Structures are given as C-alpha cells and as structure tokens.
N, C-alpha and C positions, 0 to 999 in steps of 0.2 A: 351183471349187474346182483347178482343177488348178494355175491359175497364184500361185496360193500356195501350195500343195502345191513350187512351184521353188521358190522364192522360199526358202521354210521349206528348202530342201537349195542349197542356198548358203551361203544365208546361217551354214549346219553346217558348212559346206563353208570357210570363210575363215573363223567362230570360231577352226575345230581348226589350217588353215594358223598362225594368227596365234602359239596356241601353241606351235607347231616353231618356228612364226623366233623372236619378241620374243614369251615371256612371262614372262620375267625381269624386262627395260623395265617394259614394262604392266604388272605387280608393284608394282611400289617407287611406278609413277607409283598406283597407285590406296589404295598401301599410308595414305597422311596421310589418306588421303578414310575407309577402314574402318575403321581404328584410331588416330581425333583423339590421346585421347589416349595413345595408350605413344607419338605419335610429340612429341606435344611433351614428355614425359618423356627424351625421347633415348633410350631401351632398346630 
C-alpha cells in the first residue's frame, strides 16, 4: 500500500507542476477532443 501512496503523491506533484508550466498548451490540445462540436464550427 505504501508504494501506491508514494506513486499517487508523485503523480499529483507532476500534474500540478504541469499545470503551472504548460496548462495553456495542454488545454488547447484537449479542446478539440472535449468540445468537438465547438471546434468544428469555429466559434
């Protein structure tokens, strides 16, 4: 169980670091996937 807990903490740390460093490019990359209708219409 301890290994899983450590892995989870590391995962959260990297996700937070990624949010601070590159949240904008990641959101733009995911936007077509999350909002396909909006992306196609070009709004």
